[in-house]
Every structure is written in C-alpha cells, then in structure tokens.
N, C-alpha and C positions, 0 to 999 in steps of 0.2 A: 223329803221322803223319796226314796228310790222306787220307781215303778218296775213292774215285772218285765216290761219290754227293755228297760235300761239294764236290768240285771242280766237278762238273756244276751244282750249285746256285749256286755262285759265278759260273760262266760265264753261266748264265741270268740272274742278277741284273744282271750287267754289261751284257748285251745289252738288257735291259729299260730300263736307265738311258739307254743310247745311243739307243734308239728314242724314249723319252719326250723327251729333249733335242731330237732332230730334229723331233718333232712340235710342240714348244713354239716352235721357230724359225719354223715355218710358221704359227703362231697368235699374232700380235702382240696380239690382243685377249684372250688367255687361253683356257684350256681346262679343263674339269672332269675329274674322275676318270672319269666315265662316257664322256666324249668320248675320253679317252686309251685306255680299254678298247676302245672301238669302232674307233678309228683304228689302234691299234697291234696289235690282236688278241692281247692279253696278258690273263691273268686279273686280276680286280679286286684280289685280294690281292697279287699281284706288283707291280701298279701302285702300290698303297698303300705297300708296303715301299720301293720305289724312290723314291717321292715323299718319304717321311720321310727317307731318306738324302740326297736332293738338297736338301731344305730345311735339314737339319742342316749340310750342306757349304756352304750359302750360294750355291748355284748357281741356285736358283729362289726365287720369292716366292709367297705365298698371299694372296688377297684374297677377303673375303666379299662376295658380290653377292646380296642377299636371303638365301635359304637355301642357295645354292650357293657352294662354294669354287672359285675360279678360280686357275689356276697360270700363272705368267709366268717367262720367263728374267730373270735379274738383269742 
C-alpha cells in the first residue's frame, strides 16, 4: 500500500523532472546543477535525483566543461 507521503514524494519528483526538462529546452548551450537550482527554485538534492533519473532514461546528456558538469537535452 502506498502512503500519502510516498505519493506526494513521487508527484514532487515528477514535477521536478518536468521543470528541469523545460529549463533544458531553454538552454541549448547546457546548464549546470547550480543553474537548474536557481532557475527552477528546487532543492539541490531534488535536482540531483531528477538528473540521475533523466540520465538513466537517456533523456539528457552530461558533459564536463572544466570542473563543471553541463546537462543537455538529447
């Protein structure tokens, strides 16, 4: 049985993924996790979890530029 707290957590995670994908659409040159946190007004941890999911699903790509990881839509 799924608790109400688990359902809320899943909804928040889905909303974060949608916001991140929308922001990546607006950023063809890529954007860092810090940029996503600032633009989407989501916690850094939630952004990291959503990024990991989107990378695993093959919806985004990651590229190292110096010490910074930039994320792009596939």
